[in-house]
N, C-alpha and C positions, 0 to 999 in steps of 0.2 A: 557462418551459416551451417556448415557441416558439423562443427563442434556442437552447436545447439541441437542439431538433429541427433547426433551421437548421444548427447546427454539425455534427451528425452527417450531415446531407445534404451539406454541403460536403466532409466527410471521404470519403463515398461517391463523390462526383464526382471527388475527387482520386485515389482508388484506381482508378476506372474509366478515367481519363485515362492512368494508368500501365499499366494492363492493355492499353489500346488500343495504346500504344507497343510493348508486348511482342508482341502478336499481329500487328502489322504486319510484324515482322521474324522471327517465330518459325519455326523449321524443325520442323514438326509430325511426330510419330510416329503413324502411323495403324495401326489393328489390321488383321490379315489379313482379307481379304474384306470390307472396310469398306462396300462397296456393298450387302451383305446384312445390315447392322446398322441398328438403330434408333438415332438420336441424340436427346439431350434436353438442355435448357439451363435454367438459372435465370438470369434477367436482373437487373441492378441495379435495385433499387426494386420488384421484383416478388416476390410471395409464392408464386406458383404455378410450375409447371414446364411449359416449352414442349416437347411430346413429339411422337412419331410423325413424325420427320423423317428423311429419308435423303439421301445424296449419292452421285453417280455418279463424281465426280472430286475429286482432292485440292484443286484450285484452288477448288472450290465451298465446301469446308469452310473454307479459309483466308480466303476473301472474307466468309463468314458471320461468322467470329470477329472479323475486323478491323472489320466494319461494326456488328455488334450488340453486341460486347464483353460476353459473358456473365460472370456471377459464378462459375458452376460449369458444367463441361462433362462430359456422360456419354455412354456408348454401351452398347449391349446386349451381354452376354456370349453371347447366342444369335444364330444366323443365321436369317434369315427369307426366304421367297420374296418377300414384299411388306412390307419393313420400315417403309414409310410408311403402311400401312393403319391406320385409326383404332381398330380393336379387335384384341386379342391373337389371337382366333380367325381373323380375316381375314389376319393377318400370315403364317400358315402356318409354324409352327416347324420348323426343319430340324436342330436340334441346338444344343448350347451347350458352351462351354469349362467346365472345372472351376475355380472361383474360390475363393480363400481371402482373406478380409478380416480382418486382425487389427488391432483398434483398442484404444487404451489405456483406453477406458471399459469394456473387458472385464476389466480388472485389479481385484483387490480393493482397496477404499479409494482408487480412482483420484482422487477429488475432493480427497484430502488430499496428493496427490503433485504436485510441480512439473512443469511441462510438459516440461522437459528430462529429468527422471527417468522420466516416463511413456514418453517416446520410447525411452529406454535400456532400460527393462524390456520393452516390447512387442517391441523388436528381438531380445531374447533368446528370447522365445516364438516369434518368426518364424523364427529360426535353427534352433530345435528342429523346427519344422514342416517346414521345407525339407529339412534334412540328415537328421534322425533318421527322419522318417516318409515324406516323398514320395520322396526319393532312395534311402534305405536299405530301409525296410520294403516300400514299394509298388514300388520299382524303376523309377520313371519316369526316362526319359533326360533328361540335363541340357539337351539341345537342345530339349526340349518344355516347358521351364519358364522363365517370365519373371517377374522380380521388380521391384516398383515401390514407392517411397515414395509414400504417398497424397497428400502435400502438406499433410496435417492432423495426425492423431494416430496413424497406423499405417502398415501395409504391406499390399500386395496381392501375391498369387501367382497367376499364370495358368498352368494346366496345359493345353497345347495338343496333347495326344496324341489323335489321331482315334479311338482305341479308347474314349474316355470321352465323346465328344460326345453319344451317344444315351442315356446313363444318365438314368433318371428321378429324381424328387425322393427317393423312398424309397431307391434305390440310392446316391445321394449322401449321404443321411442315414447310411447304414451306414459310409461312409468317415469322416464326422465323428465318429460314435460310437466308432470304433476309435481315432482320433487323440486324442480327449478321455478315453479310458479309461472310457467310460460302461458301467455294469453289469459291470465287471471283477470277477470273483469270486475269492475267496481260494482256493477249491478248484481253480481252474485254475492258479494260480501256485505253490502250495505243496503238498507231499505229506507226510502224516503218516509219521513214522518211529519205531518202537518202540525205545527205548533200554534198557529192562529189563523183566523179567516177574516175576510172583510165582505161586506154585502155590496154587490155591484148589480144594478138593474134587477133587483129582487132575488138575486142568487148569492149564496155564500161561496166564495172562492178562496183558495189558499192565499194567505198573505206572507207568512213566514214558514220555512221548512227547515228541518235538520235531517242529517243522515243518522239513522239508528245503527250503531255498531253491534256486531254479534256479541254474545256473552263470552267472556274469556274461557269459560269451561266447555264451550261447544267443541265438538270433534273436528278434525281436519283443518282446512285452510281458514275457515271462518273464525274459529277460536284462536288459531295461531296468529292471524293478522291483528286481531283485537288485542291479544297479549303483547304483540310487538309494538303496537301504537302506544299502549299504556307505558311500556318500558321506555320508549322514546321520550314521552312526556316527562317521565321522572328523571331521565338522563339530562334533558335540557334544563329543566327547572332547578336541578341540584348542582348544575355545572357552575364553576366559578367564572367561566368564560363561554356563555351560551353561543356567541357568534362563532367562536372557534369550533365548538361542538357541532354546529350546523355545517360548517365548512368541511368537517371530517366526514359528513354524510354526503358530500359532493354539492352542497348548496353554495352558489357564488355569493361573494360578499354583499353585493347590492340586494340580491334576493333574500339573503339571510337577515338583513336589516328590516326588510319589508315583512318577512315572516315573523320576526320578533315583535314588531309593532302591532301585528294582528294577534299576537299570542298573549292575550290578557289573562289575568287570574280567573276571571269569570269563564272564559273559553276553556281554560285548562280544567276547571271543575266540571264543566259540561262533558268534556272528553272522557274524564275519569268515570263519569256517570253513564257513559255509553252513547253520547250524542256528539257526532262529528259535524262541526259547522259547515255551512254551505260556502264558506270562504274558499275560493278555488285554490289560492296559494297554499292554505293549510291542508286542504283535502289532498292535493297532488303530492305535497311533500310527505304526508304521513302514509299514504298508500304506497308510494314508490319506496320510501325508506324502510317501512315495515316489511315490505316484500324482500328487499335486499337483505335485511337483518335476519329474516326467518327462512328464506329459501336457501338452497345449497348451490354454491358455485361449482359447476361440473364441466364447463367447457371453456377453452381459451378464445373461442370466437364462434360466430353464428354458423360458419361453414364447417366447423369441426364435427366429425362424426364421433360422438362419445363412445368410449369403450363399451358401455352398457348395451348399446344398440347393435354392436357387431357380434354376430352369432358364430364367427370363425376367428375370434381374436386370440392372440398370443399374450400371455401374462407371465410375469417373473416367477420362477420356481421358488417356493418357500425353502428357506435355509441355504439358498445359493447366495453368492456374493455379487454386489453391484460393482461393476468395473470402474465406475467413476468416483466411488467413495470408499470402497473396501468394506462397507457395512453389510450386514446380513439381512436378507429378506426375512423379517422376524414375525412369527405368529404372536398375536396378542389376545389374551383372554378378555372377554367382554367387560368383566368387572375390574380389569386392570388397565383399561384404555386411558382413563383419566390420569393415572400415575406414570404411564409409559413415557420414557424420555429416550428418543432415538439416538441422541449423541452419547448415551450411556448404555442403553439396553441392547443396541444393535451392533455394538463394537465387539469384535472377536479377536483382534490382534493384541499383542503384548505391549508393554511400555518400555521395551528395550530401546536405548537411545540410537537415533539415526541422524546423520548430518545431511542437511538439505540446503539448497540455494533457493531463496524466495524470489518469486517474480515481483510481487508487491507485498507491502506490509499487510498483516491480517490480525484480527482479534476474534477469538472463538472460544467457547466453553465446551470442553469435551471431557468425558469421564469425571464430571464434577470438578474440573480444574480449568481455571481461566488462563488462556494463552494470549499474550500480547506480543506478537512477533514483528519486530521492527527492523532487525538487522538483515543484511543480505544473506549472511551465513548463520544458520541456527541449528541447534541440536534439539530434536523433539522426540517424543515417544513414537514407536513404530506405527501405531494406529493413526496418529495424526500425520505422519510422513506419507503413508499410503493415501490417506484422504486428500492431502494437498497435491501429491503427484498425480493422482487419478483425475483431479480436476484441473491439472496443468497449471497449478498455482505455485508449484515448486519443482525443482529438479534434484536428483540424487547427486551427492558429491562423492 
């Protein structure tokens, strides 16, 4: 037991030594008006957070990081008159950036997905958030948007438009609700269209109805849902295994068979023409699935308070290191997001060989190299050793 504790302690000391080397030479990226921000740190071997710290000059922050070598570095998304005051009320809030934090633990069944695939999936969500919603629907200027890889399991987006600095939590919640499609009603998206009538007691009454879909080119959620439905139709019809495809969208086997039996070529043609049948099975599936496909997953649960709504939130400092991976919190240019690979572009440590003891076998691709580690004792590059030790998947030998 004590031997294990000593080994993990040695691993932490090793990580701290390498973090110190990084911070001695790092060219830090500091946030705007950093003198009005609160800074906070988690130190190696400490469970608590060192908070309510402010810096007047860049050199002070650089000296602090080089001397104290924290595991994690944070700063406030808010501006304060007195950022180092010991209570939030005394700090005197002046406003806050609009922050979006997309983490892979927001994904369904995240625990069953490999780290690499988690990063790939959350980047797709992040791409939707930035391009479909923030730039397109909300119309924020590209110059007021900054993108970062968090160094861990996701991405951060900072909206620095001064018009949003003074939004309160409820107003920010409305933005989140829009992006996640919360409470989106069928009546807003589709309009009933009578396709035929019959005469009863001298009056013409509707006999058959269809739901008229919005045109795919319409702005906002109406066009987005319509495009999502058409994409779903194409996916299912072109799939070699439509049942499996439906199950990927969360449809149970029995329901999938019923859905496919209703999914005639004639119905598919009508959907592509913009008419969604009144079949409850089809209607429910397409609305729910298109919503999941086009909305952004931003919270791990209904009771979570998303980062976006918090006007006094702490966020990771750009160019700092993530204590559980050794990766850098990396700034990403908007036009480079698609090509960004965190397991290559956020790596800062060398490939010097390090001997480690694995807790369990692991396969991972890092720095464009595939590692299949099966033996208890392995020699790996420094960057991979720090990643595995930081996640307690290996110990230093």
